[in-house]
C-alpha positions as CSV (number, residue, x, y, z in Angstrom):
1,X,-42.4,40.4,17.1
2,X,-40.9,37.0,17.6
3,X,-37.1,36.6,18.1
4,X,-35.5,33.4,17.0
5,X,-32.4,31.7,18.3
6,X,-29.1,32.5,16.5
7,X,-27.7,35.1,14.2
8,X,-27.3,33.3,11.0
9,X,-28.5,34.7,7.7
10,X,-31.1,31.9,7.6
11,X,-32.5,32.9,11.0
12,X,-32.5,36.6,10.2
13,X,-34.4,36.0,6.9
14,X,-37.4,35.1,9.1
15,X,-37.1,37.2,12.2
16,X,-34.5,39.0,14.5
17,X,-32.1,36.6,16.2
18,X,-30.9,36.3,19.7
19,X,-27.1,35.8,19.4
20,X,-25.7,32.6,20.8
21,X,-23.5,33.2,23.8
22,X,-25.5,36.2,25.1
23,X,-28.0,35.8,28.0
24,X,-31.7,35.8,27.4
25,X,-33.4,39.1,28.1
26,X,-33.9,39.5,31.8
27,X,-30.9,37.5,32.8
28,X,-27.7,39.2,34.1
29,X,-25.6,40.5,31.2
30,X,-26.1,42.0,27.8
31,X,-28.7,40.1,25.7
32,X,-27.8,40.8,22.0
33,X,-30.4,40.6,19.4
34,X,-29.7,41.3,15.7
35,X,-32.1,42.0,12.8
36,X,-32.2,43.3,9.3
37,X,-32.3,47.1,8.9
38,X,-34.8,47.0,6.0
39,X,-37.4,44.7,7.6
40,X,-37.9,43.8,11.3
41,X,-35.4,46.3,12.7
42,X,-36.3,49.3,10.6
43,X,-38.0,50.6,13.7
44,X,-34.7,51.0,15.6
45,X,-34.0,54.3,13.9
46,X,-37.1,55.8,15.6
47,X,-36.2,54.6,19.1
48,X,-34.9,57.3,21.4
49,X,-33.5,57.4,25.0
50,X,-36.3,56.9,27.5
51,X,-38.4,54.6,25.2
52,X,-39.5,51.4,26.8
53,X,-39.0,48.0,25.2
54,X,-40.9,45.0,26.5
55,X,-39.7,41.5,26.2
56,X,-41.4,38.3,27.1
57,X,-39.2,35.2,27.5
58,X,-40.1,31.7,26.6
59,X,-41.6,31.0,30.0
60,X,-44.0,34.0,29.7
61,X,-42.2,36.3,32.1
62,X,-42.2,39.9,30.9
63,X,-39.2,42.2,31.2
64,X,-39.0,45.9,30.6
65,X,-36.0,47.7,29.3
66,X,-35.5,51.5,28.9
67,X,-33.4,52.8,25.9
68,X,-30.3,54.6,27.2
69,X,-28.3,55.2,24.1
70,X,-27.8,54.7,20.4
71,X,-24.5,54.4,18.6
72,X,-23.1,53.7,15.1
73,X,-20.0,51.5,15.2
74,X,-17.6,49.8,12.7
75,X,-18.1,46.1,13.0
76,X,-14.6,45.4,11.9
77,X,-13.2,46.8,15.1
78,X,-16.1,46.7,17.6
79,X,-16.9,43.6,19.7
80,X,-20.1,43.4,21.8
81,X,-19.6,41.9,25.3
82,X,-22.4,39.7,26.6
83,X,-21.0,39.9,30.2
84,X,-22.5,42.1,32.7
85,X,-24.0,42.2,36.2
86,X,-27.4,43.7,35.5
87,X,-29.8,42.7,32.7
88,X,-29.4,44.8,29.6
89,X,-30.4,44.6,25.9
90,X,-28.4,45.5,22.8
91,X,-30.3,45.6,19.5
92,X,-28.1,45.5,16.4
93,X,-28.8,46.2,12.7
94,X,-26.8,47.3,9.7
95,X,-26.3,51.0,9.0
96,X,-27.2,53.2,7.2
97,X,-30.9,52.4,7.1
98,X,-31.2,53.6,3.5
99,X,-28.0,52.0,2.1
100,X,-28.3,50.9,-1.5
101,X,-25.7,48.2,-1.2
102,X,-26.3,45.9,1.8
103,X,-23.7,44.4,4.1
104,X,-21.3,47.2,4.8
105,X,-19.2,47.4,8.0
106,X,-21.4,49.9,9.9
107,X,-23.8,48.7,12.7
108,X,-26.5,50.7,14.4
109,X,-26.7,49.8,18.1
110,X,-29.5,50.5,20.6
111,X,-28.6,50.0,24.2
112,X,-31.3,49.5,26.9
113,X,-31.1,48.7,30.6
114,X,-33.5,46.8,32.7
115,X,-36.3,49.1,33.9
116,X,-36.6,49.1,37.7
117,X,-40.3,48.1,37.3
118,X,-40.6,44.5,38.5
119,X,-41.0,41.7,35.9
120,X,-44.5,40.3,35.8
121,X,-45.4,36.8,35.1
122,X,-47.4,36.3,31.9
123,X,-48.5,32.8,31.8
124,X,-47.3,30.0,34.1
125,X,-46.2,26.6,33.0
126,X,-48.9,24.0,33.2
127,X,-49.5,22.5,36.7
128,X,-51.8,20.0,38.2
129,X,-54.1,22.6,39.6
130,X,-54.5,24.4,36.3
131,X,-55.2,21.3,34.2
132,X,-58.8,20.3,33.5
133,X,-60.0,16.7,33.5
134,X,-60.5,15.2,30.1
135,X,-64.2,14.6,30.6
136,X,-64.9,18.4,31.0
137,X,-62.8,19.8,28.2
138,X,-62.8,17.0,25.7
139,X,-59.0,16.9,25.7
140,X,-56.6,14.6,27.5
141,X,-55.3,16.0,30.8
142,X,-52.3,18.2,30.6
143,X,-49.0,16.8,31.8
144,X,-48.5,18.4,35.2
145,X,-44.7,18.8,34.7
146,X,-43.5,22.0,33.0
147,X,-42.2,21.1,29.6
148,X,-38.7,22.5,29.2
149,X,-38.2,24.5,26.0
150,X,-36.1,22.9,23.3
151,X,-32.5,23.9,23.4
152,X,-32.3,25.7,20.0
153,X,-35.9,26.9,19.7
154,X,-35.6,29.9,21.9
155,X,-38.1,32.6,21.1
156,X,-38.8,35.9,22.7
157,X,-41.6,38.3,21.9
158,X,-40.5,41.9,21.9
159,X,-43.2,44.5,21.8
160,X,-42.3,47.9,20.4
161,X,-42.7,50.9,22.6
162,X,-45.9,52.9,22.2
163,X,-44.1,55.5,20.0
164,X,-43.1,52.8,17.5
165,X,-45.4,50.5,15.6
166,X,-44.4,47.2,14.2
167,X,-45.8,46.5,10.7
168,X,-48.5,48.7,9.3
């Protein structure tokens, strides 16, 4: 699933959101991603310690996280800290999952730490050696410089662990 930048209601209406002020998955610290309990993050209740979560950042680098804990907290008194030394992931949704009235104070948290398996590059940014001449492909040559991602259009793909299916 795609994760958008920000945690506003407008963002969460379309996809989970990476909270501003927290590092991107794979960077040192706690990357915080929130989503609605009755849509994209319904699968959180099925995650268990030991499950693997895969995240791909906007540069195509893949990161693995292993679920370490789950916790229900009161959002009125709990603050999530994005600071940390090692990469970690905190997934947040409303609780309970079957609540009739949305928007209560309870939040369901899934904590995951970086898996010791090394990150693997997915796709590399375009380079001169990988671009084809226009006459062979019918397209203009690719700009050899990597294009920096837009500041607000961060997106991260998170693949559910094998024990959890997204959609369906």
